N, C-alpha and C positions, 0 to 999 in steps of 0.2 A: 209705311215706314218700318224698316227692319230694326232689330234690337240694337245694332251698332249705332245707328243714327239717333235712336232714342237715348242711348247711354251718353253719347256725345252732347246731346241737347241738355240732358240732366246735369252733366258735369259743368257745362257752360253756365247754366242757371245757378248752380251751387257757388261757382266762383263769383258771379255777379252779386248774389245775396250775401256772401261772406264779406265782400268789400263794403257793404252797408252797415256791418256790425260795428258798434262803438265798444271798444274794449275798455274795461275799468283800469284806472291808474293804480299805482302801488298803494297809495294812501287809502283808497276805497276798498281794495282787497284786504288790507290789514284791518281796517275798521270793521268790515263785515265778518272777518274771521274771528275777531275778538268777540263780537256780538254772538256768533254761533257757539263759541266755546262757553261763554258765560251762560247763555240760555240752556246749553246742555247740562251744565252743572246745576243750575236752578231746577230744571225739570227732573234731573236725577235725584236731587235731594227731596223734591216734592213726591216723586214716586216711591222713594224709600220710606218716607213718613206714611204715605197711604198704605204701603205694603205692611209696615209695622203695625199700623192701627187695625187693618183688616185681620191680621194674624191674631192680635190680642182679642178682637171682638169674637172671632171664630173660636179661639181657645176658651174664652169665657162662656160662650154658648154651649160648647161641648162639655165643659165642667159643670155648668148649671143643669144640663139635661141628663147627666150621668147619675 
C-alpha cells in the first residue's frame, strides 16, 4: 500500500471517528470555564501564600545564621 492510499485511509478513519464525538453544549462549556477560572484563582492565591511563607522562612534562617 503506497503512501497515498494510507493517507486516504487515515483521513476516512478520522472522519468516521469525528462523527462519533459528542460535543458539549453551551451550558456545559460555560460551567467548566467558570470552574477552571475559579480553580486558577484559588491555586494562584495558594501558591502566593506558599511563596510568601517560604520567603519569610528563608529570610528568617538567613538572619538567624548571620
